[in-house]
N, CA, C and O atoms as CSV, one atom per row, in Angstrom:
chain,resi,resn,atom,element,x,y,z
A,1,MET,N,N,-39.135,1.630,-18.710
A,1,MET,CA,C,-38.539,0.853,-17.659
A,1,MET,C,C,-37.145,1.396,-17.366
A,1,MET,O,O,-36.331,1.587,-18.269
A,2,LYS,N,N,-36.897,1.633,-16.115
A,2,LYS,CA,C,-35.606,2.182,-15.721
A,2,LYS,C,C,-34.590,1.059,-15.554
A,2,LYS,O,O,-34.879,-0.016,-15.028
A,3,SER,N,N,-33.412,1.358,-16.017
A,3,SER,CA,C,-32.322,0.405,-15.868
A,3,SER,C,C,-31.700,0.596,-14.494
A,3,SER,O,O,-31.266,1.691,-14.136
A,4,LYS,N,N,-31.668,-0.467,-13.749
A,4,LYS,CA,C,-31.098,-0.389,-12.403
A,4,LYS,C,C,-29.683,-0.939,-12.446
A,4,LYS,O,O,-29.445,-2.129,-12.240
A,5,THR,N,N,-28.773,-0.051,-12.715
A,5,THR,CA,C,-27.364,-0.450,-12.717
A,5,THR,C,C,-26.720,0.075,-11.446
A,5,THR,O,O,-26.962,1.200,-11.007
A,6,LYS,N,N,-25.922,-0.754,-10.898
A,6,LYS,CA,C,-25.215,-0.349,-9.694
A,6,LYS,C,C,-23.959,0.401,-10.087
A,6,LYS,O,O,-23.180,-0.047,-10.927
A,7,LYS,N,N,-23.782,1.538,-9.468
A,7,LYS,CA,C,-22.541,2.277,-9.685
A,7,LYS,C,C,-21.466,1.659,-8.817
A,7,LYS,O,O,-21.661,1.420,-7.626
A,8,LYS,N,N,-20.336,1.408,-9.434
A,8,LYS,CA,C,-19.224,0.879,-8.670
A,8,LYS,C,C,-18.578,2.025,-7.906
A,8,LYS,O,O,-18.101,3.003,-8.481
A,9,LYS,N,N,-18.581,1.870,-6.628
A,9,LYS,CA,C,-18.009,2.911,-5.790
A,9,LYS,C,C,-16.502,2.734,-5.741
A,9,LYS,O,O,-16.003,1.724,-5.244
A,10,GLY,N,N,-15.792,3.704,-6.252
A,10,GLY,CA,C,-14.332,3.653,-6.224
A,10,GLY,C,C,-13.814,4.055,-4.859
A,10,GLY,O,O,-14.528,4.656,-4.056
A,11,SER,N,N,-12.604,3.725,-4.618
A,11,SER,CA,C,-11.982,4.089,-3.355
A,11,SER,C,C,-11.643,5.575,-3.355
A,11,SER,O,O,-11.277,6.144,-4.383
A,12,SER,N,N,-11.769,6.179,-2.202
A,12,SER,CA,C,-11.432,7.585,-2.088
A,12,SER,C,C,-9.923,7.760,-2.102
A,12,SER,O,O,-9.166,6.815,-1.882
A,13,PHE,N,N,-9.509,8.978,-2.362
A,13,PHE,CA,C,-8.075,9.272,-2.370
A,13,PHE,C,C,-7.465,9.018,-0.999
A,13,PHE,O,O,-6.329,8.557,-0.888
A,14,LYS,N,N,-8.223,9.322,0.033
A,14,LYS,CA,C,-7.735,9.134,1.400
A,14,LYS,C,C,-7.476,7.651,1.679
A,14,LYS,O,O,-6.479,7.297,2.310
A,15,HIS,N,N,-8.376,6.791,1.207
A,15,HIS,CA,C,-8.199,5.351,1.410
A,15,HIS,C,C,-7.023,4.832,0.591
A,15,HIS,O,O,-6.259,3.994,1.071
A,16,LYS,N,N,-6.870,5.315,-0.628
A,16,LYS,CA,C,-5.737,4.902,-1.472
A,16,LYS,C,C,-4.415,5.322,-0.841
A,16,LYS,O,O,-3.448,4.560,-0.842
A,17,ALA,N,N,-4.379,6.538,-0.305
A,17,ALA,CA,C,-3.157,7.024,0.342
A,17,ALA,C,C,-2.851,6.207,1.597
A,17,ALA,O,O,-1.690,5.914,1.880
A,18,ALA,N,N,-3.886,5.841,2.344
A,18,ALA,CA,C,-3.681,5.023,3.548
A,18,ALA,C,C,-3.189,3.627,3.174
A,18,ALA,O,O,-2.304,3.086,3.837
A,19,LEU,N,N,-3.755,3.039,2.120
A,19,LEU,CA,C,-3.283,1.735,1.652
A,19,LEU,C,C,-1.824,1.808,1.229
A,19,LEU,O,O,-1.020,0.945,1.584
A,20,PHE,N,N,-1.487,2.848,0.466
A,20,PHE,CA,C,-0.105,3.025,0.030
A,20,PHE,C,C,0.820,3.153,1.237
A,20,PHE,O,O,1.904,2.569,1.251
A,21,SER,N,N,0.406,3.905,2.240
A,21,SER,CA,C,1.236,4.101,3.433
A,21,SER,C,C,1.481,2.785,4.167
A,21,SER,O,O,2.598,2.514,4.609
A,22,VAL,N,N,0.440,1.974,4.294
A,22,VAL,CA,C,0.586,0.689,4.977
A,22,VAL,C,C,1.564,-0.199,4.211
A,22,VAL,O,O,2.466,-0.794,4.802
A,23,TYR,N,N,1.382,-0.283,2.895
A,23,TYR,CA,C,2.283,-1.107,2.094
A,23,TYR,C,C,3.712,-0.554,2.084
A,23,TYR,O,O,4.672,-1.324,2.105
A,24,PHE,N,N,3.857,0.766,2.054
A,24,PHE,CA,C,5.185,1.369,2.032
A,24,PHE,C,C,5.942,1.063,3.324
A,24,PHE,O,O,7.125,0.725,3.288
A,25,VAL,N,N,5.264,1.181,4.454
A,25,VAL,CA,C,5.912,0.871,5.738
A,25,VAL,C,C,6.287,-0.607,5.794
A,25,VAL,O,O,7.356,-0.960,6.292
A,26,LEU,N,N,5.410,-1.467,5.286
A,26,LEU,CA,C,5.700,-2.897,5.267
A,26,LEU,C,C,6.937,-3.206,4.422
A,26,LEU,O,O,7.833,-3.923,4.868
A,27,PHE,N,N,6.984,-2.665,3.204
A,27,PHE,CA,C,8.134,-2.886,2.338
A,27,PHE,C,C,9.398,-2.232,2.896
A,27,PHE,O,O,10.486,-2.797,2.792
A,28,LEU,N,N,9.258,-1.061,3.479
A,28,LEU,CA,C,10.419,-0.371,4.045
A,28,LEU,C,C,11.012,-1.162,5.207
A,28,LEU,O,O,12.234,-1.256,5.330
A,29,ALA,N,N,10.164,-1.728,6.057
A,29,ALA,CA,C,10.662,-2.544,7.168
A,29,ALA,C,C,11.372,-3.795,6.649
A,29,ALA,O,O,12.414,-4.191,7.172
A,30,LEU,N,N,10.802,-4.403,5.628
A,30,LEU,CA,C,11.418,-5.592,5.052
A,30,LEU,C,C,12.775,-5.275,4.432
A,30,LEU,O,O,13.748,-5.995,4.657
A,31,THR,N,N,12.840,-4.210,3.659
A,31,THR,CA,C,14.115,-3.861,3.020
A,31,THR,C,C,15.132,-3.329,4.025
A,31,THR,O,O,16.337,-3.452,3.807
A,32,ALA,N,N,14.659,-2.737,5.129
A,32,ALA,CA,C,15.593,-2.281,6.171
A,32,ALA,C,C,16.290,-3.479,6.815
A,32,ALA,O,O,17.474,-3.409,7.147
A,33,MET,N,N,15.552,-4.577,6.990
A,33,MET,CA,C,16.195,-5.780,7.534
A,33,MET,C,C,17.204,-6.351,6.543
A,33,MET,O,O,18.278,-6.809,6.934
A,34,ILE,N,N,16.857,-6.322,5.267
A,34,ILE,CA,C,17.797,-6.802,4.252
A,34,ILE,C,C,19.043,-5.936,4.248
A,34,ILE,O,O,20.158,-6.451,4.170
A,35,ASP,N,N,18.864,-4.623,4.332
A,35,ASP,CA,C,20.004,-3.707,4.357
A,35,ASP,C,C,20.863,-3.928,5.598
A,35,ASP,O,O,22.090,-3.853,5.527
A,36,TYR,N,N,20.226,-4.197,6.724
A,36,TYR,CA,C,20.972,-4.439,7.958
A,36,TYR,C,C,21.856,-5.675,7.825
A,36,TYR,O,O,23.018,-5.656,8.234
A,37,TYR,N,N,21.317,-6.733,7.263
A,37,TYR,CA,C,22.096,-7.963,7.117
A,37,TYR,C,C,23.071,-7.918,5.952
A,37,TYR,O,O,23.933,-8.789,5.834
A,38,ALA,N,N,22.947,-6.911,5.086
A,38,ALA,CA,C,23.916,-6.736,3.997
A,38,ALA,C,C,25.120,-5.925,4.484
A,38,ALA,O,O,26.057,-5.679,3.725
A,39,TYR,N,N,25.088,-5.514,5.749
A,39,TYR,CA,C,26.186,-4.761,6.366
A,39,TYR,C,C,26.523,-3.486,5.589
A,39,TYR,O,O,27.694,-3.160,5.393
A,40,ASP,N,N,25.510,-2.786,5.160
A,40,ASP,CA,C,25.654,-1.492,4.468
A,40,ASP,C,C,26.549,-1.566,3.237
A,40,ASP,O,O,27.213,-0.591,2.886
A,41,MET,N,N,26.566,-2.719,2.586
A,41,MET,CA,C,27.337,-2.841,1.346
A,41,MET,C,C,26.569,-2.264,0.166
A,41,MET,O,O,27.160,-1.950,-0.868
A,42,ILE,N,N,25.257,-2.122,0.314
A,42,ILE,CA,C,24.402,-1.608,-0.754
A,42,ILE,C,C,23.874,-0.244,-0.314
A,42,ILE,O,O,23.562,-0.040,0.860
A,43,ASN,N,N,23.780,0.672,-1.248
A,43,ASN,CA,C,23.280,2.010,-0.959
A,43,ASN,C,C,21.836,1.920,-0.442
A,43,ASN,O,O,20.991,1.314,-1.102
A,44,PRO,N,N,21.539,2.507,0.720
A,44,PRO,CA,C,20.179,2.417,1.285
A,44,PRO,C,C,19.104,3.057,0.414
A,44,PRO,O,O,17.940,2.667,0.498
A,45,TRP,N,N,19.463,4.025,-0.414
A,45,TRP,CA,C,18.470,4.670,-1.272
A,45,TRP,C,C,17.869,3.692,-2.274
A,45,TRP,O,O,16.731,3.867,-2.709
A,46,ILE,N,N,18.627,2.667,-2.640
A,46,ILE,CA,C,18.090,1.639,-3.531
A,46,ILE,C,C,16.921,0.940,-2.854
A,46,ILE,O,O,15.910,0.654,-3.495
A,47,PHE,N,N,17.054,0.665,-1.568
A,47,PHE,CA,C,15.978,-0.002,-0.840
A,47,PHE,C,C,14.759,0.905,-0.673
A,47,PHE,O,O,13.625,0.427,-0.709
A,48,VAL,N,N,14.980,2.198,-0.493
A,48,VAL,CA,C,13.860,3.133,-0.382
A,48,VAL,C,C,13.104,3.191,-1.708
A,48,VAL,O,O,11.873,3.176,-1.726
A,49,ILE,N,N,13.838,3.257,-2.809
A,49,ILE,CA,C,13.199,3.295,-4.124
A,49,ILE,C,C,12.458,1.992,-4.402
A,49,ILE,O,O,11.332,2.012,-4.898
A,50,LEU,N,N,13.084,0.862,-4.084
A,50,LEU,CA,C,12.417,-0.432,-4.275
A,50,LEU,C,C,11.170,-0.551,-3.396
A,50,LEU,O,O,10.170,-1.131,-3.818
A,51,SER,N,N,11.222,-0.010,-2.188
A,51,SER,CA,C,10.053,-0.020,-1.310
A,51,SER,C,C,8.929,0.827,-1.887
A,51,SER,O,O,7.762,0.439,-1.846
A,52,PHE,N,N,9.290,1.987,-2.424
A,52,PHE,CA,C,8.291,2.864,-3.026
A,52,PHE,C,C,7.620,2.190,-4.222
A,52,PHE,O,O,6.396,2.210,-4.349
A,53,LEU,N,N,8.429,1.594,-5.097
A,53,LEU,CA,C,7.883,0.918,-6.269
A,53,LEU,C,C,7.057,-0.309,-5.867
A,53,LEU,O,O,6.011,-0.576,-6.458
A,54,GLY,N,N,7.521,-1.039,-4.880
A,54,GLY,CA,C,6.761,-2.193,-4.394
A,54,GLY,C,C,5.436,-1.787,-3.790
A,54,GLY,O,O,4.432,-2.471,-3.987
A,55,ALA,N,N,5.413,-0.676,-3.049
A,55,ALA,CA,C,4.168,-0.191,-2.450
A,55,ALA,C,C,3.197,0.284,-3.527
A,55,ALA,O,O,1.992,0.061,-3.415
A,56,LEU,N,N,3.714,0.940,-4.574
A,56,LEU,CA,C,2.843,1.343,-5.685
A,56,LEU,C,C,2.220,0.124,-6.347
A,56,LEU,O,O,1.018,0.098,-6.611
A,57,TRP,N,N,3.038,-0.882,-6.614
A,57,TRP,CA,C,2.554,-2.094,-7.260
A,57,TRP,C,C,1.527,-2.820,-6.378
A,57,TRP,O,O,0.476,-3.234,-6.865
A,58,ALA,N,N,1.831,-2.972,-5.090
A,58,ALA,CA,C,0.926,-3.672,-4.178
A,58,ALA,C,C,-0.395,-2.928,-4.022
A,58,ALA,O,O,-1.451,-3.555,-3.946
A,59,THR,N,N,-0.348,-1.612,-3.975
A,59,THR,CA,C,-1.575,-0.824,-3.874
A,59,THR,C,C,-2.424,-0.993,-5.124
A,59,THR,O,O,-3.639,-1.159,-5.026
A,60,ALA,N,N,-1.803,-0.952,-6.294
A,60,ALA,CA,C,-2.540,-1.117,-7.548
A,60,ALA,C,C,-3.183,-2.494,-7.633
A,60,ALA,O,O,-4.343,-2.614,-8.028
A,61,VAL,N,N,-2.445,-3.525,-7.268
A,61,VAL,CA,C,-2.988,-4.885,-7.304
A,61,VAL,C,C,-4.117,-5.031,-6.290
A,61,VAL,O,O,-5.132,-5.666,-6.576
A,62,HIS,N,N,-3.947,-4.451,-5.115
A,62,HIS,CA,C,-4.965,-4.533,-4.075
A,62,HIS,C,C,-6.260,-3.852,-4.528
A,62,HIS,O,O,-7.349,-4.398,-4.351
A,63,LEU,N,N,-6.135,-2.667,-5.108
A,63,LEU,CA,C,-7.328,-1.949,-5.556
A,63,LEU,C,C,-7.996,-2.646,-6.735
A,63,LEU,O,O,-9.219,-2.611,-6.869
A,64,LYS,N,N,-7.204,-3.273,-7.581
A,64,LYS,CA,C,-7.761,-3.971,-8.735
A,64,LYS,C,C,-8.520,-5.230,-8.305
A,64,LYS,O,O,-9.522,-5.585,-8.925
A,65,SER,N,N,-8.057,-5.901,-7.258
A,65,SER,CA,C,-8.702,-7.134,-6.813
A,65,SER,C,C,-10.042,-6.874,-6.128
A,65,SER,O,O,-10.923,-7.734,-6.147
A,66,ARG,N,N,-10.200,-5.715,-5.533
A,66,ARG,CA,C,-11.426,-5.302,-4.842
A,66,ARG,C,C,-11.861,-6.270,-3.757
A,66,ARG,O,O,-13.057,-6.433,-3.515
A,67,GLU,N,N,-10.918,-6.905,-3.111
A,67,GLU,CA,C,-11.218,-7.785,-1.989
A,67,GLU,C,C,-10.790,-7.105,-0.691
A,67,GLU,O,O,-9.753,-6.445,-0.632
A,68,LYS,N,N,-11.595,-7.276,0.326
A,68,LYS,CA,C,-11.265,-6.705,1.626
A,68,LYS,C,C,-10.303,-7.633,2.356
A,68,LYS,O,O,-10.453,-8.855,2.327
A,69,SER,N,N,-9.323,-7.040,3.003
A,69,SER,CA,C,-8.354,-7.823,3.751
A,69,SER,C,C,-7.966,-7.055,5.008
A,69,SER,O,O,-8.515,-5.996,5.311
A,70,LYS,N,N,-7.015,-7.615,5.720
A,70,LYS,CA,C,-6.540,-6.985,6.954
A,70,LYS,C,C,-5.889,-5.624,6.666
A,70,LYS,O,O,-5.903,-4.729,7.511
A,71,VAL,N,N,-5.325,-5.486,5.477
A,71,VAL,CA,C,-4.690,-4.219,5.107
A,71,VAL,C,C,-5.742,-3.106,5.040
A,71,VAL,O,O,-5.462,-1.959,5.388
A,72,ASP,N,N,-6.951,-3.452,4.593
A,72,ASP,CA,C,-8.017,-2.458,4.564
A,72,ASP,C,C,-8.385,-1.990,5.973
A,72,ASP,O,O,-8.677,-0.815,6.193
A,73,GLU,N,N,-8.366,-2.920,6.911
A,73,GLU,CA,C,-8.643,-2.540,8.299
A,73,GLU,C,C,-7.557,-1.613,8.837
A,73,GLU,O,O,-7.856,-0.625,9.508
A,74,LEU,N,N,-6.298,-1.931,8.544
A,74,LEU,CA,C,-5.200,-1.061,8.975
A,74,LEU,C,C,-5.301,0.307,8.310
A,74,LEU,O,O,-5.079,1.332,8.954
A,75,ALA,N,N,-5.636,0.323,7.023
A,75,ALA,CA,C,-5.781,1.591,6.306
A,75,ALA,C,C,-6.938,2.400,6.884
A,75,ALA,O,O,-6.843,3.622,6.999
A,76,HIS,N,N,-8.029,1.726,7.247
A,76,HIS,CA,C,-9.178,2.428,7.843
A,76,HIS,C,C,-8.782,3.054,9.179
A,76,HIS,O,O,-9.149,4.193,9.470
A,77,ASP,N,N,-8.040,2.313,9.983
A,77,ASP,CA,C,-7.557,2.856,11.256
A,77,ASP,C,C,-6.649,4.062,11.021
A,77,ASP,O,O,-6.714,5.050,11.753
A,78,LEU,N,N,-5.814,3.973,10.008
A,78,LEU,CA,C,-4.925,5.088,9.679
A,78,LEU,C,C,-5.724,6.305,9.211
A,78,LEU,O,O,-5.380,7.442,9.535
A,79,GLU,N,N,-6.786,6.061,8.449
A,79,GLU,CA,C,-7.651,7.165,7.991
A,79,GLU,C,C,-8.292,7.870,9.190
A,79,GLU,O,O,-8.404,9.096,9.201
A,80,GLU,N,N,-8.703,7.116,10.176
A,80,GLU,CA,C,-9.345,7.721,11.356
A,80,GLU,C,C,-8.361,8.569,12.148
A,80,GLU,O,O,-8.738,9.588,12.727
A,81,ILE,N,N,-7.101,8.148,12.174
A,81,ILE,CA,C,-6.092,8.902,12.915
A,81,ILE,C,C,-5.815,10.223,12.224
A,81,ILE,O,O,-5.710,11.262,12.876
A,82,VAL,N,N,-5.698,10.183,10.912
A,82,VAL,CA,C,-5.379,11.380,10.141
A,82,VAL,C,C,-6.649,12.132,9.921
A,82,VAL,O,O,-6.639,13.189,9.289
């Protein structure tokens, strides 16, 4: 008797990169507004680094949850463009 196990299909690198890009732009826009209202009292590179780390974290959590959301649709659109 053959065992019928379903292989879990992982996300492709292209989809992971698109997800990261969507989250990075989202975090970058948010931190840019914070930097604007801070009147350039804080070094902008801190916000870029925080955006990068936030996008890495959000991408990892998103991939771990394996739920489809609007971000997946945006990432799919981005994949088609590239």
